C-alpha positions as CSV (number, residue, x, y, z in Angstrom):
1,X,39.3,-19.1,0.4
2,X,35.8,-18.6,-1.0
3,X,34.7,-15.0,-0.6
4,X,31.5,-15.1,-2.5
5,X,28.3,-13.8,-0.9
6,X,25.7,-16.3,0.2
7,X,22.4,-16.1,2.1
8,X,21.8,-17.5,5.5
9,X,19.4,-17.2,8.5
10,X,19.8,-15.8,12.0
11,X,18.0,-17.0,15.1
12,X,17.4,-15.4,18.5
13,X,19.9,-16.4,21.1
14,X,18.4,-19.0,23.5
15,X,17.7,-17.9,27.1
16,X,16.8,-20.0,30.1
17,X,16.3,-23.7,29.4
18,X,12.6,-23.5,30.1
19,X,11.9,-20.7,27.6
20,X,10.9,-21.7,24.1
21,X,9.8,-18.4,22.5
22,X,10.4,-14.6,22.5
23,X,8.8,-11.5,21.2
24,X,10.6,-9.1,18.8
25,X,10.3,-5.7,20.6
26,X,12.2,-3.5,18.0
27,X,14.2,-3.9,14.8
28,X,17.2,-1.6,14.4
29,X,17.7,-2.5,10.8
30,X,15.5,-2.5,7.6
31,X,15.6,-4.7,4.6
32,X,18.5,-3.8,2.4
33,X,20.5,-2.3,5.2
34,X,24.2,-3.1,5.7
35,X,25.5,-4.0,9.1
36,X,28.8,-4.9,10.9
37,X,29.8,-7.7,13.2
38,X,28.6,-7.0,16.8
39,X,25.9,-4.5,15.7
40,X,22.6,-4.8,17.5
41,X,20.0,-5.9,14.9
42,X,17.0,-6.3,17.2
43,X,15.7,-6.2,20.8
44,X,13.7,-9.1,22.0
45,X,11.9,-10.1,25.2
46,X,11.1,-13.5,26.6
47,X,9.1,-14.4,29.7
48,X,12.1,-13.9,32.0
49,X,14.5,-11.6,30.2
50,X,15.1,-8.8,27.7
51,X,18.0,-9.3,25.4
52,X,19.5,-8.2,22.0
53,X,20.2,-10.0,18.7
54,X,23.8,-9.0,17.7
55,X,25.2,-9.5,14.2
56,X,27.6,-12.5,14.2
57,X,29.3,-11.1,11.0
58,X,29.3,-8.3,8.5
59,X,26.5,-8.5,6.0
60,X,23.3,-7.1,4.5
61,X,19.6,-7.6,5.5
62,X,17.7,-9.5,2.9
63,X,14.4,-10.1,4.7
64,X,13.0,-9.6,8.1
65,X,11.0,-12.7,8.9
66,X,9.3,-11.7,12.2
67,X,7.7,-8.3,12.5
68,X,7.9,-6.1,15.6
69,X,5.4,-7.2,18.3
70,X,5.3,-10.8,17.0
71,X,6.3,-13.9,19.0
72,X,8.5,-16.6,17.6
73,X,10.0,-19.9,18.8
74,X,13.8,-19.8,19.4
75,X,14.3,-22.6,16.8
76,X,12.7,-20.5,14.0
77,X,14.8,-17.9,12.0
78,X,13.9,-14.3,12.5
79,X,16.0,-12.7,9.7
80,X,17.6,-13.6,6.4
81,X,21.0,-12.0,5.6
82,X,23.7,-12.0,2.9
83,X,27.3,-12.4,4.0
84,X,30.7,-13.6,3.0
85,X,31.6,-15.0,6.4
86,X,32.1,-18.8,5.7
87,X,31.8,-19.6,9.4
88,X,28.0,-18.9,9.1
89,X,27.6,-21.9,6.8
90,X,28.3,-24.1,9.8
91,X,26.2,-22.0,12.2
92,X,23.3,-23.9,13.8
93,X,20.1,-22.7,15.6
94,X,20.1,-22.3,19.4
95,X,19.6,-25.3,21.5
96,X,16.0,-24.5,22.6
97,X,13.6,-26.9,21.1
98,X,16.2,-29.0,19.3
99,X,15.1,-32.3,20.8
100,X,11.7,-31.9,19.1
101,X,13.1,-30.5,15.9
102,X,12.4,-32.3,12.6
103,X,15.3,-33.5,10.5
104,X,17.5,-30.7,8.9
105,X,16.2,-31.3,5.3
106,X,12.6,-30.9,6.4
107,X,13.4,-27.6,8.2
108,X,15.3,-26.3,5.2
109,X,12.4,-27.0,2.9
110,X,9.9,-25.2,5.3
111,X,12.2,-22.2,5.4
112,X,12.5,-22.2,1.6
113,X,8.8,-22.4,1.1
114,X,8.1,-19.7,3.7
115,X,10.5,-17.0,2.6
116,X,11.2,-17.8,-1.1
117,X,14.4,-18.9,-2.6
118,X,15.4,-16.1,-5.0
119,X,14.0,-12.6,-4.4
120,X,15.7,-10.1,-2.2
121,X,12.6,-7.9,-1.6
122,X,9.1,-7.2,-2.8
123,X,8.8,-4.9,-5.8
124,X,6.3,-2.7,-7.5
125,X,6.2,-3.3,-11.3
126,X,4.3,-1.8,-14.2
127,X,1.6,0.8,-13.7
128,X,-1.6,1.1,-15.7
129,X,-4.4,3.6,-15.5
130,X,-7.7,4.4,-17.0
131,X,-9.7,7.7,-17.1
132,X,-13.1,7.9,-18.8
133,X,-13.2,10.0,-21.9
134,X,-15.9,12.4,-20.6
135,X,-14.3,15.5,-19.0
136,X,-16.6,17.6,-16.8
137,X,-15.4,21.1,-16.0
138,X,-16.6,23.3,-13.1
139,X,-18.7,25.4,-15.4
140,X,-20.9,22.4,-16.3
141,X,-21.6,21.7,-12.6
142,X,-22.5,25.3,-11.8
143,X,-25.8,25.2,-13.7
144,X,-27.6,24.5,-10.5
145,X,-25.4,26.8,-8.4
146,X,-25.7,30.3,-9.9
147,X,-24.5,32.0,-6.7
148,X,-20.9,30.7,-7.0
149,X,-18.4,30.7,-9.8
150,X,-15.6,28.5,-11.2
151,X,-12.8,30.2,-9.3
152,X,-14.6,29.7,-6.1
153,X,-14.8,25.9,-6.6
154,X,-11.1,25.8,-7.6
155,X,-10.1,27.9,-4.5
156,X,-12.0,25.6,-2.2
157,X,-11.2,22.2,-3.8
158,X,-8.2,22.7,-6.1
159,X,-10.2,21.1,-8.9
160,X,-10.9,22.5,-12.4
161,X,-12.2,19.4,-14.1
162,X,-12.8,15.7,-13.5
163,X,-13.5,12.6,-15.6
164,X,-16.9,10.9,-15.3
165,X,-17.9,7.5,-16.7
166,X,-20.3,7.1,-19.6
167,X,-23.8,5.7,-18.6
168,X,-23.0,2.3,-20.0
169,X,-19.6,1.9,-18.3
170,X,-19.1,-0.4,-15.3
171,X,-16.3,-0.3,-12.6
172,X,-15.0,-3.7,-13.7
173,X,-14.5,-2.5,-17.2
174,X,-12.5,0.5,-16.0
175,X,-10.5,-1.9,-13.8
176,X,-9.9,-4.2,-16.8
177,X,-8.4,-1.4,-18.9
178,X,-6.0,-0.3,-16.1
179,X,-5.1,-3.9,-15.2
180,X,-4.2,-4.9,-18.8
181,X,-1.9,-1.8,-19.1
182,X,-0.2,-2.7,-15.7
183,X,0.4,-6.3,-16.7
184,X,1.8,-5.2,-20.1
185,X,4.1,-2.6,-18.5
186,X,5.3,-5.0,-15.8
187,X,7.0,-7.2,-18.4
188,X,5.4,-10.4,-17.0
189,X,2.7,-12.5,-18.8
190,X,-0.9,-12.7,-17.8
191,X,-0.5,-16.3,-16.8
192,X,2.1,-15.3,-14.2
193,X,-0.5,-13.4,-12.1
194,X,-1.2,-15.5,-9.0
195,X,-3.6,-13.3,-7.1
196,X,-6.0,-10.4,-7.7
197,X,-6.9,-7.7,-5.2
198,X,-9.4,-4.9,-6.2
199,X,-9.9,-1.9,-3.9
200,X,-13.2,-0.2,-4.5
201,X,-16.1,1.5,-2.8
202,X,-18.2,1.2,-6.0
203,X,-18.4,-2.5,-6.9
204,X,-20.3,-3.8,-9.9
205,X,-22.4,-5.9,-7.4
206,X,-22.4,-6.4,-3.7
207,X,-21.5,-10.0,-4.6
208,X,-19.6,-11.5,-6.5
209,X,-16.7,-9.2,-5.9
210,X,-15.5,-6.8,-8.6
211,X,-12.2,-8.7,-8.4
212,X,-14.0,-11.8,-9.6
213,X,-15.6,-9.9,-12.5
214,X,-12.1,-8.6,-13.4
215,X,-10.7,-12.2,-13.1
216,X,-13.4,-13.3,-15.6
217,X,-12.6,-10.5,-18.0
218,X,-8.9,-11.3,-17.8
219,X,-9.6,-15.1,-18.3
220,X,-7.6,-16.1,-15.2
221,X,-9.4,-19.2,-13.9
222,X,-8.3,-20.5,-10.5
223,X,-6.6,-17.3,-9.3
224,X,-7.7,-16.2,-5.8
225,X,-9.5,-12.8,-6.0
226,X,-11.2,-10.5,-3.6
227,X,-12.2,-6.9,-3.0
228,X,-10.7,-4.8,-0.3
229,X,-12.9,-2.2,1.4
230,X,-10.9,0.7,2.9
231,X,-12.3,3.7,1.1
232,X,-9.7,6.1,-0.3
233,X,-6.9,4.2,1.5
234,X,-7.9,1.0,-0.3
235,X,-5.1,0.8,-2.9
236,X,-2.4,1.4,-0.3
237,X,-4.0,-1.2,2.0
238,X,-4.1,-3.6,-0.9
239,X,-0.4,-3.1,-1.9
240,X,0.5,-3.8,1.7
241,X,-1.6,-7.0,1.7
242,X,0.0,-8.0,-1.6
243,X,3.5,-7.4,-0.3
244,X,2.8,-9.7,2.7
245,X,1.4,-12.4,0.5
246,X,4.5,-12.3,-1.7
247,X,6.9,-12.0,1.2
248,X,5.4,-15.1,2.8
249,X,6.1,-17.1,-0.3
250,X,2.4,-17.9,-0.9
251,X,2.4,-16.2,-4.3
252,X,4.8,-14.7,-6.8
253,X,2.9,-11.8,-8.5
254,X,-0.2,-10.0,-7.3
255,X,-2.3,-7.7,-9.5
256,X,-3.6,-4.7,-7.4
257,X,-6.2,-2.5,-8.9
258,X,-8.1,0.5,-7.5
259,X,-11.2,1.5,-9.3
260,X,-13.9,4.1,-8.4
261,X,-17.1,5.3,-10.1
262,X,-18.4,7.9,-7.8
263,X,-20.0,10.3,-10.3
264,X,-23.4,8.7,-10.0
265,X,-23.4,8.9,-6.2
266,X,-23.3,12.7,-5.8
267,X,-26.2,14.8,-4.6
268,X,-26.0,17.9,-6.8
269,X,-27.4,20.0,-3.9
270,X,-24.6,18.9,-1.5
271,X,-21.7,21.3,-2.1
272,X,-19.5,19.3,0.3
273,X,-19.3,16.5,-2.2
274,X,-20.7,17.4,-5.6
275,X,-17.6,19.2,-7.0
276,X,-15.0,16.8,-5.5
277,X,-15.2,13.4,-7.0
278,X,-14.1,11.9,-10.3
279,X,-14.0,8.4,-11.8
280,X,-10.9,6.3,-12.7
281,X,-8.8,3.2,-12.2
282,X,-5.2,2.6,-11.4
283,X,-3.3,-0.7,-11.2
284,X,0.1,-2.2,-10.5
285,X,1.8,-5.6,-10.1
286,X,3.5,-6.5,-6.8
287,X,6.2,-9.1,-7.4
288,X,8.7,-11.1,-5.5
289,X,10.3,-12.8,-8.5
290,X,11.1,-9.9,-10.8
291,X,13.0,-6.8,-9.6
292,X,11.4,-3.4,-10.0
293,X,10.8,-0.6,-7.5
294,X,11.5,-1.7,-3.9
295,X,8.5,-1.5,-1.6
296,X,10.5,-0.5,1.5
297,X,8.2,0.2,4.4
298,X,4.5,0.7,5.1
299,X,2.3,2.0,7.8
300,X,-1.5,1.3,8.2
301,X,-3.9,2.4,10.8
302,X,-7.6,3.2,11.4
303,X,-9.4,5.3,14.0
304,X,-13.1,5.0,14.5
305,X,-13.2,8.5,16.1
306,X,-13.8,9.7,12.5
307,X,-16.3,7.1,11.5
308,X,-19.0,9.7,10.7
309,X,-16.8,12.1,8.8
310,X,-17.2,10.3,5.4
311,X,-19.9,7.9,4.7
312,X,-22.4,6.3,2.3
313,X,-25.3,4.2,3.6
314,X,-26.2,2.3,0.4
315,X,-23.9,0.0,-1.6
316,X,-22.9,-0.1,-5.3
317,X,-22.0,2.4,-8.0
318,X,-25.6,3.5,-8.8
319,X,-28.6,4.9,-7.0
320,X,-31.2,2.1,-7.2
321,X,-33.9,3.7,-5.2
322,X,-34.4,6.3,-2.5
323,X,-36.5,6.1,0.6
324,X,-36.8,3.5,3.4
325,X,-34.9,6.0,5.6
326,X,-31.6,5.2,3.7
327,X,-29.5,8.1,2.4
328,X,-28.0,6.8,-0.9
329,X,-25.5,9.7,-1.5
330,X,-21.9,10.2,-0.5
331,X,-21.8,12.5,2.5
332,X,-18.8,14.4,4.1
333,X,-18.5,16.3,7.3
334,X,-16.2,18.8,5.6
335,X,-14.9,20.9,8.5
336,X,-14.2,17.9,10.8
337,X,-12.7,15.9,7.9
338,X,-10.5,18.8,6.9
339,X,-8.8,19.0,10.3
340,X,-8.5,15.3,10.8
341,X,-7.0,14.7,7.3
342,X,-4.4,17.4,7.7
343,X,-3.1,15.8,10.9
344,X,-3.3,12.3,9.5
345,X,-1.5,13.1,6.3
346,X,1.3,15.0,8.0
347,X,1.9,12.4,10.7
348,X,1.9,9.6,8.2
349,X,4.5,11.3,6.1
350,X,6.8,12.1,9.1
351,X,6.5,8.6,10.6
352,X,7.1,6.9,7.3
353,X,10.2,8.9,6.5
354,X,11.6,8.0,9.9
355,X,10.7,4.4,9.6
356,X,12.5,4.2,6.2
357,X,15.6,5.7,7.6
358,X,15.4,8.8,5.5
359,X,15.4,12.5,6.1
360,X,12.7,14.9,4.6
361,X,15.4,16.2,2.2
362,X,15.9,12.7,0.8
363,X,12.3,12.5,-0.6
364,X,12.0,13.1,-4.3
365,X,8.1,13.1,-4.4
366,X,5.3,12.8,-1.9
367,X,2.4,11.2,-3.9
368,X,-0.7,11.7,-1.8
369,X,-4.3,10.6,-2.3
370,X,-5.8,13.5,-4.1
371,X,-8.3,14.4,-1.4
372,X,-8.5,18.2,-1.6
373,X,-6.1,20.9,-2.7
374,X,-6.3,22.9,0.5
375,X,-5.9,19.7,2.7
376,X,-2.7,18.7,0.8
377,X,-1.2,22.2,1.1
378,X,-1.9,22.4,4.8
379,X,-0.5,18.8,5.3
380,X,2.7,19.8,3.5
381,X,3.2,22.7,5.8
382,X,3.2,20.4,8.8
383,X,5.0,17.4,7.2
384,X,8.5,18.9,6.9
385,X,8.5,18.3,3.1
386,X,8.1,21.4,0.9
387,X,4.8,21.6,-1.0
388,X,6.6,21.7,-4.4
389,X,7.6,18.0,-3.8
390,X,4.0,17.0,-3.4
391,X,2.7,15.7,-6.7
392,X,-0.8,17.2,-7.3
393,X,-3.1,16.3,-10.2
394,X,-6.4,16.9,-8.5
395,X,-7.0,20.0,-10.7
396,X,-7.3,17.6,-13.7
397,X,-8.9,14.5,-12.4
398,X,-10.6,15.4,-9.1
399,X,-10.7,13.0,-6.1
400,X,-10.7,9.5,-7.6
401,X,-10.6,7.9,-4.1
402,X,-8.5,4.7,-4.0
403,X,-7.5,5.0,-7.6
404,X,-5.9,8.4,-7.2
405,X,-2.4,7.3,-6.0
406,X,-1.7,4.9,-8.9
407,X,-3.1,7.4,-11.4
408,X,-0.8,10.1,-10.0
409,X,2.2,7.8,-9.7
410,X,1.8,6.8,-13.4
411,X,1.9,10.4,-14.4
412,X,5.3,11.0,-12.8
413,X,6.8,7.6,-13.7
414,X,8.7,8.8,-16.8
415,X,10.5,11.5,-14.8
416,X,11.6,9.2,-12.0
417,X,15.2,7.8,-11.8
418,X,16.7,4.8,-10.1
419,X,17.1,5.4,-6.4
420,X,14.5,8.1,-6.1
421,X,12.7,8.0,-2.8
422,X,8.9,8.2,-3.0
423,X,6.3,8.4,-0.2
424,X,2.7,7.4,-0.9
425,X,0.1,8.5,1.6
426,X,-3.7,8.4,2.0
427,X,-6.6,9.1,4.4
428,X,-10.0,7.7,3.8
429,X,-13.4,6.9,5.4
430,X,-13.2,4.9,8.5
431,X,-11.1,6.9,9.2
432,X,-8.5,4.7,7.5
433,X,-4.9,5.9,6.7
434,X,-1.9,4.3,5.1
435,X,1.5,5.1,3.7
436,X,4.2,3.3,1.7
437,X,7.8,4.2,1.0
438,X,9.3,3.1,-2.3
439,X,12.9,3.2,-3.6
440,X,12.5,3.6,-7.4
């Protein structure tokens, strides 16, 4: 008897004859989980009933095809699994909708195109970073603030120095340096990149996008490219979008780069912002065809209650002109943002650990957006994960906004081991927030 593993798809059990679709209420398994025959995999709800999807065999989850809260026809698969149970090779979808169903070959081709034929997850590959050569320490910024000292700045922000771009540097040039390093470290060729996403609040131009300028510099004609605008949460948002693109089967490899050049947008008289921000770029490749570090779960949200806490009214990475009633500088409502960020960071970490099926003690590193040293320490106290497992590099690079997580992740990469559990988390203007769990 053949006991080799094979992949197959499971469908929701059909309900009343008149019902053609149902909504996934809750998944009880995650991608990569093992399950046993009879185990409840999901809860679902149709127009007239609530029911469960039970495992017809022992196996492992390869891919969840329908997310919680989404509605799907009964004749479409909801989960891809791996099993040795040969009876599943003869298993057929439920009766609902069969009379209108296309021939079997056509359905198989659609499934193959939708979910991909080879990968068992979506992975993070090589990391690449860029920091400008110019290092600006606190002492240099205190020339216009003789009433405070270096230790005061460090105590309030956790920052001793930051990197600022040279006058002739552009964001797309920093993005190019980080992107080239990421592609090289990923082990794939430049021609294998199918999509480019750039997260930035400081684009070269309002249009075209900085992603298109990066595309030109890389020489990748014909590759879809766009900027994603989510402030400090941008890179985490972008990784999540890239994962969805890859999981859908639309593309194989997505280059995701965060780049920020905020040094020219700081009002030296505004102590809420002047000492905080640095410049830099960080990049990675998200792949469905080459195994790397498994992107396990993600959480994204935004809350407009904090829409005025972090803002800038004018676009671009330079101050073109002042006046016309437009404030061109970055502004923060420090006290309100401090409280909001602590709650957002800590909740994101707790929720993501639970969603990933981990306990706080399982987590090797929390890699947060480097917002502010005091915020991160306070968030650690409320997250359930000790502060010594938060990776902090804000003292050396400042707050580099959406570039900060890939820059920090690249710094600890050499010390990580296979199976290490990592949580990435961020809070940004909007207020936006996001988190990703990764199994290294």
